[in-house]
OpenMM code with the backbone's topology and positions (N, CA, C; nanometers):
from openmm import Vec3, app, unit

residues = "UNK UNK UNK UNK UNK UNK UNK UNK UNK UNK UNK UNK UNK UNK UNK UNK UNK UNK UNK UNK UNK UNK UNK UNK UNK UNK UNK UNK UNK UNK UNK UNK UNK UNK UNK UNK UNK UNK UNK UNK UNK UNK UNK UNK UNK UNK UNK UNK UNK UNK UNK UNK UNK UNK UNK UNK UNK UNK UNK UNK UNK UNK UNK UNK UNK UNK UNK UNK UNK UNK UNK UNK UNK UNK UNK UNK UNK UNK UNK UNK UNK UNK UNK UNK UNK UNK UNK UNK UNK UNK UNK UNK UNK UNK UNK UNK UNK UNK UNK UNK UNK UNK UNK UNK UNK UNK UNK UNK UNK UNK UNK UNK UNK UNK UNK UNK UNK UNK UNK UNK UNK UNK UNK UNK UNK UNK UNK UNK UNK UNK UNK UNK UNK UNK UNK UNK UNK UNK UNK UNK".split()
positions = [
    Vec3(6.6980, -17.0615, 5.1398),
    Vec3(6.6197, -16.9531, 5.0896),
    Vec3(6.6391, -16.8236, 5.0699),
    Vec3(6.6194, -16.7490, 4.9811),
    Vec3(6.7375, -16.6338, 4.9645),
    Vec3(6.6391, -16.5378, 4.9168),
    Vec3(6.6827, -16.3987, 4.9805),
    Vec3(6.5659, -16.3141, 4.9575),
    Vec3(6.4617, -16.2747, 4.8280),
    Vec3(6.5392, -16.3023, 4.7585),
    Vec3(6.4387, -16.3223, 4.5980),
    Vec3(6.3718, -16.3932, 4.5811),
    Vec3(6.3726, -16.5518, 4.6726),
    Vec3(6.2773, -16.6783, 4.6587),
    Vec3(6.0806, -16.5532, 4.7231),
    Vec3(6.1073, -16.4713, 4.7850),
    Vec3(6.0286, -16.4468, 4.8826),
    Vec3(5.9223, -16.3522, 4.7924),
    Vec3(6.0062, -16.2869, 4.6857),
    Vec3(5.9315, -16.2176, 4.5677),
    Vec3(5.8335, -16.2852, 4.5287),
    Vec3(5.7856, -16.3689, 4.4841),
    Vec3(5.7145, -16.4283, 4.4313),
    Vec3(5.5645, -16.3946, 4.4271),
    Vec3(5.5137, -16.3417, 4.2669),
    Vec3(5.3329, -16.3319, 4.2885),
    Vec3(5.2715, -16.4030, 4.4017),
    Vec3(5.1581, -16.3736, 4.4483),
    Vec3(5.0841, -16.3877, 4.5731),
    Vec3(4.9538, -16.4336, 4.4937),
    Vec3(4.8605, -16.5206, 4.5201),
    Vec3(4.8009, -16.5855, 4.4262),
    Vec3(4.6730, -16.4830, 4.5000),
    Vec3(4.5788, -16.4651, 4.3916),
    Vec3(4.4534, -16.3339, 4.3906),
    Vec3(4.3458, -16.4888, 4.4044),
    Vec3(4.2454, -16.3657, 4.4562),
    Vec3(4.0994, -16.4602, 4.3977),
    Vec3(4.0714, -16.4235, 4.2304),
    Vec3(4.0836, -16.3933, 4.2252),
    Vec3(4.0415, -16.2882, 4.0590),
    Vec3(4.1741, -16.3885, 3.9921),
    Vec3(4.1327, -16.4127, 3.8513),
    Vec3(4.2315, -16.4897, 3.7006),
    Vec3(4.2865, -16.3836, 3.6713),
    Vec3(4.4202, -16.4151, 3.6663),
    Vec3(4.5027, -16.3128, 3.5941),
    Vec3(4.4778, -16.3279, 3.4714),
    Vec3(4.5487, -16.1985, 3.3770),
    Vec3(4.4707, -16.1684, 3.2284),
    Vec3(4.6205, -16.2903, 3.2059),
    Vec3(4.5948, -16.3091, 3.0642),
    Vec3(4.7202, -16.3770, 3.0111),
    Vec3(4.8619, -16.2953, 2.9909),
    Vec3(4.8440, -16.1452, 2.9853),
    Vec3(4.9795, -16.1014, 2.9534),
    Vec3(4.9996, -16.1231, 3.1765),
    Vec3(4.9373, -16.1009, 3.2755),
    Vec3(4.9456, -16.0535, 3.3669),
    Vec3(5.1126, -16.2014, 3.4251),
    Vec3(4.9804, -16.3137, 3.3081),
    Vec3(5.0751, -16.4384, 3.3792),
    Vec3(5.1920, -16.4415, 3.3159),
    Vec3(5.2301, -16.3801, 3.1745),
    Vec3(5.3476, -16.3770, 3.0987),
    Vec3(5.4639, -16.2950, 3.1764),
    Vec3(5.3726, -16.1724, 3.2389),
    Vec3(5.4816, -16.0440, 3.3368),
    Vec3(5.5439, -16.2038, 3.4170),
    Vec3(5.4773, -16.2515, 3.4691),
    Vec3(5.4814, -16.3369, 3.6270),
    Vec3(5.6193, -16.3943, 3.5831),
    Vec3(5.5463, -16.5015, 3.4848),
    Vec3(5.6041, -16.6768, 3.4525),
    Vec3(5.7848, -16.5889, 3.3964),
    Vec3(5.7575, -16.5200, 3.2625),
    Vec3(5.9277, -16.4344, 3.1646),
    Vec3(5.9798, -16.3681, 3.2387),
    Vec3(5.9009, -16.2541, 3.3742),
    Vec3(6.0049, -16.1385, 3.3695),
    Vec3(6.0451, -16.0710, 3.4873),
    Vec3(5.9578, -16.1440, 3.5726),
    Vec3(5.9368, -16.0968, 3.7366),
    Vec3(6.0184, -16.2180, 3.7986),
    Vec3(6.0582, -16.3310, 3.8056),
    Vec3(6.1040, -16.4238, 3.8599),
    Vec3(6.2005, -16.4237, 3.8195),
    Vec3(6.3465, -16.4564, 3.9132),
    Vec3(6.4854, -16.4762, 3.9032),
    Vec3(6.5134, -16.5474, 4.0115),
    Vec3(6.6414, -16.6371, 3.9743),
    Vec3(6.7315, -16.6662, 4.1103),
    Vec3(6.8537, -16.5964, 4.1172),
    Vec3(6.9212, -16.5201, 4.0914),
    Vec3(7.0486, -16.4579, 4.1431),
    Vec3(7.0492, -16.3060, 4.0681),
    Vec3(7.1462, -16.2636, 4.1279),
    Vec3(7.1829, -16.0825, 4.0659),
    Vec3(7.2221, -16.1500, 3.9370),
    Vec3(7.2577, -16.1798, 3.8683),
    Vec3(7.2870, -16.2099, 3.7363),
    Vec3(7.1360, -16.2032, 3.6490),
    Vec3(7.0534, -16.3196, 3.7041),
    Vec3(7.0035, -16.3298, 3.6491),
    Vec3(6.8800, -16.2033, 3.6097),
    Vec3(6.8669, -16.1437, 3.7334),
    Vec3(6.8235, -16.0027, 3.8175),
    Vec3(6.8450, -15.9360, 3.7168),
    Vec3(6.9770, -15.9013, 3.7052),
    Vec3(7.0343, -15.8260, 3.5598),
    Vec3(6.9819, -15.8717, 3.3666),
    Vec3(6.9220, -15.9931, 3.4068),
    Vec3(6.8889, -16.0423, 3.2325),
    Vec3(6.7606, -15.9974, 3.2586),
    Vec3(6.6951, -16.0189, 3.3372),
    Vec3(6.5604, -15.9866, 3.3509),
    Vec3(6.5091, -15.8189, 3.3707),
    Vec3(6.6080, -15.7493, 3.4555),
    Vec3(6.6138, -15.6278, 3.4227),
    Vec3(6.6160, -15.5687, 3.2995),
    Vec3(6.7264, -15.6228, 3.1922),
    Vec3(6.7325, -15.5606, 2.9987),
    Vec3(6.6382, -15.6140, 2.9682),
    Vec3(6.5469, -15.7177, 2.9992),
    Vec3(6.4537, -15.7701, 2.9298),
    Vec3(6.3445, -15.6546, 2.9082),
    Vec3(6.2765, -15.6500, 3.0294),
    Vec3(6.2292, -15.5140, 3.0780),
    Vec3(6.2091, -15.4094, 3.0491),
    Vec3(6.3449, -15.3712, 3.0201),
    Vec3(6.4166, -15.2140, 2.9385),
    Vec3(6.3691, -15.2214, 2.8459),
    Vec3(6.3985, -15.3351, 2.7634),
    Vec3(6.3619, -15.3680, 2.5993),
    Vec3(6.1677, -15.3472, 2.5938),
    Vec3(6.1548, -15.4656, 2.6647),
    Vec3(5.9867, -15.3947, 2.6722),
    Vec3(5.9649, -15.2612, 2.6585),
    Vec3(5.9673, -15.2133, 2.8072),
    Vec3(5.9283, -15.0755, 2.7932),
    Vec3(5.9361, -14.9753, 2.6855),
    Vec3(6.0714, -15.0027, 2.6350),
    Vec3(6.0777, -14.9361, 2.5686),
    Vec3(6.0509, -15.0167, 2.4073),
    Vec3(6.0073, -15.0527, 2.3677),
    Vec3(5.9311, -15.1261, 2.2587),
    Vec3(5.8297, -15.0287, 2.2870),
    Vec3(5.7317, -15.1117, 2.4113),
    Vec3(5.6025, -15.0245, 2.4745),
    Vec3(5.6540, -14.9106, 2.4107),
    Vec3(5.6833, -14.8513, 2.4767),
    Vec3(5.6914, -14.6675, 2.4859),
    Vec3(5.6489, -14.6417, 2.3395),
    Vec3(5.8120, -14.6900, 2.2508),
    Vec3(5.7803, -14.6921, 2.1203),
    Vec3(5.6565, -14.6850, 2.0282),
    Vec3(5.5398, -14.7941, 2.0848),
    Vec3(5.4440, -14.8330, 1.9945),
    Vec3(5.3646, -14.7423, 2.0352),
    Vec3(5.3400, -14.7119, 2.2147),
    Vec3(5.2823, -14.5795, 2.2164),
    Vec3(5.2733, -14.4495, 2.1401),
    Vec3(5.4000, -14.4336, 2.1465),
    Vec3(5.3934, -14.3008, 2.0569),
    Vec3(5.3736, -14.3016, 1.9347),
    Vec3(5.3973, -14.4690, 1.8947),
    Vec3(5.3627, -14.4113, 1.7227),
    Vec3(5.2055, -14.3906, 1.7078),
    Vec3(5.1492, -14.4837, 1.8245),
    Vec3(5.0373, -14.4516, 1.8500),
    Vec3(4.9279, -14.3002, 1.8818),
    Vec3(5.0375, -14.2798, 1.9595),
    Vec3(4.9919, -14.1375, 1.9896),
    Vec3(4.9949, -14.0229, 1.8888),
    Vec3(5.1229, -14.0500, 1.8350),
    Vec3(5.1345, -13.9373, 1.6619),
    Vec3(5.0243, -13.9720, 1.5878),
    Vec3(4.9699, -14.0516, 1.5502),
    Vec3(4.8869, -14.1194, 1.4634),
    Vec3(4.7528, -14.0751, 1.5121),
    Vec3(4.7206, -14.0711, 1.5990),
    Vec3(4.6059, -14.0458, 1.7144),
    Vec3(4.5886, -13.8997, 1.6593),
    Vec3(4.7550, -13.8477, 1.7029),
    Vec3(4.7064, -13.7008, 1.6634),
    Vec3(4.6992, -13.6266, 1.5179),
    Vec3(4.7410, -13.6813, 1.4880),
    Vec3(4.7505, -13.6428, 1.2879),
    Vec3(4.6050, -13.6681, 1.2602),
    Vec3(4.5273, -13.7821, 1.3137),
    Vec3(4.4013, -13.7749, 1.2578),
    Vec3(4.3200, -13.7009, 1.3313),
    Vec3(4.3038, -13.6678, 1.4679),
    Vec3(4.2775, -13.5990, 1.5232),
    Vec3(4.2536, -13.4515, 1.4535),
    Vec3(4.4180, -13.3936, 1.4200),
    Vec3(4.4403, -13.3248, 1.3199),
    Vec3(4.3112, -13.3099, 1.2045),
    Vec3(4.3532, -13.3820, 1.1444),
    Vec3(4.2312, -13.4189, 1.0301),
    Vec3(4.1514, -13.4340, 1.0350),
    Vec3(4.1400, -13.4611, 1.1019),
    Vec3(3.9497, -13.4804, 1.1842),
    Vec3(3.9348, -13.3180, 1.1900),
    Vec3(3.9825, -13.2045, 1.2854),
    Vec3(3.9565, -13.1089, 1.3131),
    Vec3(3.9777, -12.9705, 1.1885),
    Vec3(4.0401, -13.0075, 1.0879),
    Vec3(4.0552, -12.9498, 0.9856),
    Vec3(3.9184, -13.0101, 0.8841),
    Vec3(3.8966, -13.1291, 0.8473),
    Vec3(3.7427, -13.1627, 0.8105),
    Vec3(3.6267, -13.0872, 0.8886),
    Vec3(3.6135, -13.1135, 0.9787),
    Vec3(3.5438, -13.0425, 1.0598),
    Vec3(3.5574, -12.8957, 1.0659),
    Vec3(3.6376, -12.7814, 1.0314),
    Vec3(3.6902, -12.6362, 1.0411),
    Vec3(3.5976, -12.6309, 0.9004),
    Vec3(3.6705, -12.7232, 0.7828),
    Vec3(3.6265, -12.6330, 0.6500),
    Vec3(3.4655, -12.7028, 0.6639),
    Vec3(3.4131, -12.7940, 0.7035),
    Vec3(3.3076, -12.7754, 0.6930),
    Vec3(3.2103, -12.6910, 0.7742),
    Vec3(3.2123, -12.6096, 0.8713),
    Vec3(3.1888, -12.5013, 0.9609),
    Vec3(3.2030, -12.4375, 0.8197),
    Vec3(3.2900, -12.3609, 0.8058),
    Vec3(3.3133, -12.2753, 0.6770),
    Vec3(3.2095, -12.3062, 0.6192),
    Vec3(3.2204, -12.4168, 0.5256),
    Vec3(3.1265, -12.4493, 0.3918),
    Vec3(2.9794, -12.3906, 0.4267),
    Vec3(2.9252, -12.4712, 0.5983),
    Vec3(2.8258, -12.4397, 0.6072),
    Vec3(2.7947, -12.2824, 0.6052),
    Vec3(2.8974, -12.2142, 0.7090),
    Vec3(2.8424, -12.0856, 0.7245),
    Vec3(2.8174, -12.0103, 0.5584),
    Vec3(2.9354, -12.0714, 0.4623),
    Vec3(2.9064, -11.9816, 0.3032),
    Vec3(2.7600, -12.0624, 0.2846),
    Vec3(2.7087, -12.1416, 0.2909),
    Vec3(2.5873, -12.2215, 0.2392),
    Vec3(2.4282, -12.1091, 0.3228),
    Vec3(2.4997, -12.0624, 0.4203),
    Vec3(2.3804, -12.0024, 0.5004),
    Vec3(2.3695, -11.8557, 0.4373),
    Vec3(2.5177, -11.7988, 0.4413),
    Vec3(2.4946, -11.6538, 0.3526),
    Vec3(2.4334, -11.6472, 0.2251),
    Vec3(2.4744, -11.7555, 0.1635),
    Vec3(2.4419, -11.7730, 0.0463),
    Vec3(2.2736, -11.7487, 0.0292),
    Vec3(2.2166, -11.8760, 0.1378),
    Vec3(2.0905, -11.8732, 0.1162),
    Vec3(2.0047, -11.7274, 0.1633),
    Vec3(2.0772, -11.6559, 0.2145),
    Vec3(2.0330, -11.5661, 0.3000),
    Vec3(2.0085, -11.4955, 0.2185),
    Vec3(2.1368, -11.4559, 0.1197),
    Vec3(2.1289, -11.3265, -0.0047),
    Vec3(2.0295, -11.4274, -0.1330),
    Vec3(2.0104, -11.5360, -0.1163),
    Vec3(1.9087, -11.5630, -0.2114),
    Vec3(1.7763, -11.5863, -0.1563),
    Vec3(1.7280, -11.5633, -0.0531),
    Vec3(1.6295, -11.5354, 0.0348),
    Vec3(1.5905, -11.3421, 0.0117),
    Vec3(1.6488, -11.2336, 0.0271),
    Vec3(1.6851, -11.1129, -0.0484),
    Vec3(1.6204, -11.1402, -0.1277),
    Vec3(1.7199, -11.1452, -0.2274),
    Vec3(1.6838, -11.1851, -0.3638),
    Vec3(1.5612, -11.2201, -0.3652),
    Vec3(1.4556, -11.3162, -0.3796),
    Vec3(1.3190, -11.3785, -0.3728),
    Vec3(1.2547, -11.2671, -0.3458),
    Vec3(1.2916, -11.2218, -0.2307),
    Vec3(1.1872, -11.1953, -0.1108),
    Vec3(1.1655, -10.9916, -0.2106),
    Vec3(1.3134, -10.9258, -0.2993),
    Vec3(1.2615, -10.8087, -0.3087),
    Vec3(1.2472, -10.8502, -0.4557),
    Vec3(1.2280, -10.9719, -0.5370),
    Vec3(1.1250, -10.9755, -0.7004),
    Vec3(1.0186, -10.9836, -0.5987),
    Vec3(0.9673, -11.0763, -0.5014),
    Vec3(0.8238, -11.0242, -0.4806),
    Vec3(0.7310, -10.8941, -0.4307),
    Vec3(0.8006, -10.8268, -0.3721),
    Vec3(0.7832, -10.6865, -0.3505),
    Vec3(0.7781, -10.6347, -0.4860),
    Vec3(0.8584, -10.6381, -0.6146),
    Vec3(0.8457, -10.5688, -0.7378),
    Vec3(0.7377, -10.6087, -0.7783),
    Vec3(0.7409, -10.7934, -0.7739),
    Vec3(0.6074, -10.7903, -0.8585),
    Vec3(0.4721, -10.7522, -0.8030),
    Vec3(0.4721, -10.7328, -0.7025),
    Vec3(0.3926, -10.7235, -0.5874),
    Vec3(0.3165, -10.5131, -0.6431),
    Vec3(0.4147, -10.4988, -0.6620),
    Vec3(0.4678, -10.3406, -0.7283),
    Vec3(0.4248, -10.3534, -0.8376),
    Vec3(0.4379, -10.4002, -0.9033),
    Vec3(0.3839, -10.3982, -1.0748),
    Vec3(0.2674, -10.4348, -1.0734),
    Vec3(0.2171, -10.4925, -1.0248),
    Vec3(0.1148, -10.6083, -1.0017),
    Vec3(-0.0297, -10.4917, -0.9461),
    Vec3(0.0242, -10.4209, -0.8502),
    Vec3(-0.0605, -10.2636, -0.7829),
    Vec3(-0.0542, -10.1769, -0.9073),
    Vec3(0.0273, -10.1319, -0.9874),
    Vec3(0.0577, -10.0120, -1.0843),
    Vec3(-0.0443, -10.1030, -1.2289),
    Vec3(-0.0432, -10.2124, -1.2491),
    Vec3(-0.0805, -10.2816, -1.3440),
    Vec3(-0.2343, -10.2040, -1.3152),
    Vec3(-0.3241, -10.2696, -1.2158),
    Vec3(-0.4065, -10.2479, -1.1691),
    Vec3(-0.4635, -10.1385, -1.1492),
    Vec3(-0.3505, -10.0259, -1.1158),
    Vec3(-0.3941, -9.8738, -1.1375),
    Vec3(-0.4289, -9.8070, -1.2768),
    Vec3(-0.3103, -9.8572, -1.3503),
    Vec3(-0.3450, -9.8349, -1.4747),
    Vec3(-0.4802, -9.9327, -1.5299),
    Vec3(-0.5324, -10.0266, -1.5248),
    Vec3(-0.6351, -10.0796, -1.5683),
    Vec3(-0.7410, -9.9991, -1.5482),
    Vec3(-0.7450, -9.9594, -1.3901),
    Vec3(-0.8933, -9.8871, -1.3529),
    Vec3(-0.8907, -9.8078, -1.4234),
    Vec3(-0.7825, -9.7258, -1.4100),
    Vec3(-0.7334, -9.6088, -1.4991),
    Vec3(-0.8011, -9.6156, -1.6715),
    Vec3(-0.7530, -9.7171, -1.7105),
    Vec3(-0.7925, -9.7125, -1.8392),
    Vec3(-0.9940, -9.7491, -1.8880),
    Vec3(-0.9776, -9.8436, -1.8113),
    Vec3(-1.1868, -9.8277, -1.8058),
    Vec3(-1.2456, -9.7245, -1.7488),
    Vec3(-1.1636, -9.6378, -1.6875),
    Vec3(-1.2543, -9.5100, -1.6423),
    Vec3(-1.2190, -9.4324, -1.7990),
    Vec3(-1.0858, -9.4090, -1.8807),
    Vec3(-1.0714, -9.3532, -1.9730),
    Vec3(-1.1821, -9.4076, -2.0878),
    Vec3(-1.1559, -9.5978, -2.1113),
    Vec3(-1.2398, -9.6135, -2.1981),
    Vec3(-1.4026, -9.5734, -2.1752),
    Vec3(-1.4318, -9.5738, -2.0573),
    Vec3(-1.5633, -9.5431, -2.0425),
    Vec3(-1.6011, -9.4084, -2.1122),
    Vec3(-1.4651, -9.2856, -2.0507),
    Vec3(-1.5256, -9.1721, -2.0637),
    Vec3(-1.5112, -9.1542, -2.2686),
    Vec3(-1.4368, -9.1732, -2.2740),
    Vec3(-1.4272, -9.2144, -2.4521),
    Vec3(-1.5301, -9.2852, -2.5725),
    Vec3(-1.5528, -9.3930, -2.5045),
    Vec3(-1.6561, -9.4387, -2.5392),
    Vec3(-1.8097, -9.3718, -2.5204),
    Vec3(-1.8328, -9.2755, -2.4065),
    Vec3(-1.9368, -9.1885, -2.4258),
    Vec3(-1.9390, -9.1102, -2.4613),
    Vec3(-1.7773, -9.0784, -2.5103),
    Vec3(-1.7650, -8.8961, -2.5970),
    Vec3(-1.7929, -9.0023, -2.7633),
    Vec3(-1.7700, -9.1235, -2.7554),
    Vec3(-1.7888, -9.1166, -2.8705),
    Vec3(-1.9608, -9.1611, -2.9797),
    Vec3(-1.9554, -9.2295, -2.8864),
    Vec3(-2.1335, -9.2228, -2.8604),
    Vec3(-2.2124, -9.0923, -2.9027),
    Vec3(-2.1843, -9.0293, -2.8382),
    Vec3(-2.2200, -8.8799, -2.8342),
    Vec3(-2.2496, -8.7872, -2.9478),
    Vec3(-2.0816, -8.8754, -3.0155),
    Vec3(-2.0539, -8.7370, -3.1233),
    Vec3(-2.1466, -8.8662, -3.2242),
    Vec3(-2.1311, -8.9344, -3.2201),
    Vec3(-2.1610, -9.0469, -3.3404),
    Vec3(-2.3549, -9.0308, -3.3235),
    Vec3(-2.3845, -8.9854, -3.2266),
    Vec3(-2.5901, -8.9877, -3.2198),
    Vec3(-2.5768, -8.8630, -3.2710),
    Vec3(-2.4531, -8.7247, -3.2299),
    Vec3(-2.4383, -8.6046, -3.3176),
    Vec3(-2.4493, -8.6097, -3.3812),
    Vec3(-2.3676, -8.6767, -3.4784),
    Vec3(-2.3857, -8.6745, -3.6809),
    Vec3(-2.4847, -8.7736, -3.6974),
    Vec3(-2.5113, -8.8460, -3.6595),
    Vec3(-2.6365, -8.9159, -3.7345),
    Vec3(-2.7354, -8.7773, -3.6925),
    Vec3(-2.7360, -8.7561, -3.6119),
    Vec3(-2.8706, -8.6740, -3.6161),
    Vec3(-2.8823, -8.5260, -3.7474),
    Vec3(-2.7260, -8.5185, -3.7344),
    Vec3(-2.6852, -8.3942, -3.8640),
    Vec3(-2.8029, -8.4757, -3.9584),
    Vec3(-2.7299, -8.5821, -3.9801),
    Vec3(-2.7862, -8.6280, -4.1190),
    Vec3(-2.9212, -8.6460, -4.1457),
    Vec3(-2.9990, -8.6973, -4.0431),
    Vec3(-3.1262, -8.7288, -4.0834),
    Vec3(-3.1787, -8.5900, -4.0958),
    Vec3(-3.2771, -8.5548, -4.2074),
    Vec3(-3.2993, -8.3981, -4.2073),
    Vec3(-3.4007, -8.4233, -4.1312),
    Vec3(-3.4998, -8.4735, -4.1730),
    Vec3(-3.6289, -8.4598, -4.1201),
    Vec3(-3.6503, -8.4569, -3.9757),
    Vec3(-3.5248, -8.4817, -3.8957),
    Vec3(-3.5605, -8.4654, -3.7153),
    Vec3(-3.6037, -8.3368, -3.6880),
] * unit.nanometer
topology = app.Topology()
chain = topology.addChain("A")
for resn in residues:
    res = topology.addResidue(resn, chain)
    for name in ("N", "CA", "C"):
        topology.addAtom(name, app.Element.getBySymbol(name[0]), res)
């Protein structure tokens, strides 16, 4: 029995995952130094491949995060622009309502003045017409 024979994995009460079984069967158990070097080389290749995949995934996620951040920032800018437009439109609407109310008040004032003027003119016209009619009637 050699030192390496004692390094076999211990049995646990939990069921190992397929990945753990694969690592245990193919990459950890060895019989001599030469096989250890081969297993070591295999492990290094696996680590390099996994590292490359992880780096690629992280790069893709970083690009996706950057694109999402840009889209979010663009949406925020557009929202702020829409809010500013809405505020300008609300102000314009308020100004138009105030102007309408002002015109309505002026129109009411002019109508009130016009009725008073019409009443005066009507009274004057009636009085003048009555005087002229009296002048035409010689017997009175």
